[in-house]
C-alpha positions as CSV (number, residue, x, y, z in Angstrom):
1,X,12.5,-26.3,-3.6
2,X,9.1,-27.2,-2.1
3,X,6.8,-27.7,-5.1
4,X,3.3,-29.1,-5.3
5,X,3.7,-32.3,-7.4
6,X,0.2,-31.9,-8.9
7,X,0.5,-28.3,-10.1
8,X,4.3,-28.0,-10.5
9,X,4.3,-24.6,-8.9
10,X,6.0,-23.4,-5.7
11,X,3.8,-23.2,-2.7
12,X,4.3,-19.5,-2.3
13,X,3.5,-18.4,-5.9
14,X,-0.3,-18.1,-5.5
15,X,0.3,-15.9,-2.4
16,X,2.7,-13.6,-4.3
17,X,0.2,-13.4,-7.2
18,X,-2.5,-12.2,-4.8
19,X,-0.1,-9.8,-3.2
20,X,0.8,-8.2,-6.5
21,X,-2.8,-7.9,-7.6
22,X,-3.9,-6.3,-4.4
23,X,-1.0,-3.9,-4.4
24,X,-1.8,-2.9,-7.9
25,X,-5.5,-2.4,-7.0
26,X,-4.5,-0.1,-4.2
27,X,-1.6,1.8,-5.7
28,X,-2.7,2.2,-9.3
29,X,-5.9,4.1,-8.8
30,X,-4.4,6.3,-6.1
31,X,-1.4,7.2,-8.3
32,X,-3.6,8.0,-11.2
33,X,-5.9,10.1,-8.9
34,X,-2.9,12.0,-7.5
35,X,-1.5,13.1,-10.9
36,X,-4.8,13.6,-12.7
37,X,-6.3,15.5,-9.7
38,X,-3.2,17.8,-9.5
39,X,-3.4,18.4,-13.3
40,X,-7.1,19.2,-13.2
41,X,-6.8,21.4,-10.1
42,X,-3.9,23.4,-11.7
43,X,-5.8,23.7,-15.0
44,X,-9.1,24.9,-13.6
45,X,-7.6,26.7,-10.5
46,X,-10.0,24.8,-8.2
47,X,-7.9,24.4,-5.1
48,X,-7.9,20.7,-4.3
49,X,-11.4,19.9,-5.3
50,X,-10.6,17.5,-8.2
51,X,-7.8,15.8,-6.2
52,X,-10.2,14.9,-3.4
53,X,-13.0,13.8,-5.7
54,X,-10.6,11.6,-7.7
55,X,-9.1,10.3,-4.5
56,X,-12.5,9.2,-3.2
57,X,-13.2,7.6,-6.5
58,X,-9.9,5.8,-6.4
59,X,-10.8,4.5,-3.0
60,X,-14.1,3.1,-4.2
61,X,-12.4,1.5,-7.2
62,X,-9.8,-0.1,-5.0
63,X,-12.3,-1.5,-2.5
64,X,-14.5,-2.8,-5.3
65,X,-11.6,-4.5,-7.0
66,X,-10.3,-6.0,-3.8
67,X,-13.7,-7.4,-3.0
68,X,-14.0,-8.9,-6.5
69,X,-10.6,-10.4,-6.2
70,X,-11.3,-11.8,-2.8
71,X,-14.5,-13.5,-4.0
72,X,-12.7,-15.0,-7.0
73,X,-9.9,-16.5,-4.9
74,X,-12.4,-17.7,-2.2
75,X,-14.3,-19.6,-4.9
76,X,-11.1,-20.9,-6.5
77,X,-9.8,-22.1,-3.1
78,X,-13.1,-23.8,-2.2
79,X,-13.1,-25.6,-5.5
80,X,-9.5,-26.8,-4.9
81,X,-10.3,-28.1,-1.5
82,X,-13.4,-29.8,-2.8
83,X,-11.3,-31.5,-5.5
84,X,-8.6,-32.6,-3.1
85,X,-11.2,-34.1,-0.7
86,X,-12.9,-35.9,-3.6
87,X,-9.5,-37.3,-4.8
88,X,-8.7,-38.4,-1.3
89,X,-12.1,-40.1,-0.9
90,X,-11.6,-41.9,-4.3
91,X,-8.1,-43.0,-3.2
92,X,-9.5,-44.4,0.1
93,X,-12.3,-46.2,-1.7
94,X,-9.8,-47.8,-4.1
95,X,-7.8,-49.1,-1.1
96,X,-10.9,-50.5,0.5
97,X,-11.9,-52.3,-2.7
98,X,-8.5,-53.9,-3.0
99,X,-8.7,-55.3,0.5
């Protein structure tokens, strides 16, 4: 299996982690809005008013969560790239010092 020797994780594991988190951020609020909206509409005989209000709220929650997650992973990725470049530069400096 292709594993990163530094981290001891498969190359595809971070991508699957992001996939599951984004899927949860999309599906979770919408499923909650569906059932809660239907319950409240039936209870108060309001047509589909609560359903659409909660669906719009779920959309906002999903978008906000995805934006936060994207910022976090962009920062993490930038830090990893920076560390790899720094390690590469140190390795090259050590080779030059030996010559």
